[in-house]
N, C-alpha and C positions, 0 to 999 in steps of 0.2 A: 175377641181381639183379632184385628187383621193387621197386615203389614203397614198400613197407613198409620196405625196407632203407635208404631215403633219409630216413626220418622222424627219424633221429638228428641230421641236419644242423640248423643254426640256421635261423631264419626268413630271415635275410639270405642264407645259403648256398642255401636252397631257392628264394628269389626269383631269385637269380643263375642258378641251374640252369634255372629256368623261362624266364627271358629267353634264355639260351643255346639252349635247345631251340626256342623260338619263332623265334629268329634263324636257326637251322639249317633249320627248315621253310620260312621265307620265302626263304632263298637257294635251296633246292632247288626250290621252287615257281616261282621266277623263272626258273630254268634250264629247267624242264619243267612248265608249268602243268597238264598232263594228270594229273600225279601227285596233285593235290589232289582229295579226294573231294567231289563236288558232287551234292547230291540232285536228283532230277528237278524238285521244286518250286522249288528255288533256281535251277536252270538256266533254268526257264521264266520266273522273275521277272527274271533278268538279261537274257534275250532280250526280254522285254516292255519293260523300261526302255531297252534299247538301241534298239529299234524306235521308242519314243516320242521319244527324243532325235533320232534320224535323221529322223523325220517333222517335227520342229520344233526344230532346234538352237539357235534363239535364245531358246527358252523354258526358260531355266536360271537357277539361283540360284548366284552365286559362293560358293565355299567359306566365305570369311570372313563373308558375310552369313548363310549357313545356320548356321554355328556360333554367331553372335550370336543368331539366333532361338532356337536350342536353349538357350543360356545364359539368355535372358530367360524362356523357358518353364519352366526348372528353378528359376529364382531368384525 
């Protein structure tokens, strides 16, 4: 079976399938994060941000405030 075989599904069915696939990836990655493909540039950025946080853990923005800033910028 390939992706073209799934195109006969309705949009709702394909969205559900996409959600199910994403959920399965999330579960598997939670069990073994090493299975997720991470590019060298993404790995470097994660390490950079982690180091910045550990250097100054009080210099953070709470999630709700960050989301509010994003919504204001988009709206």
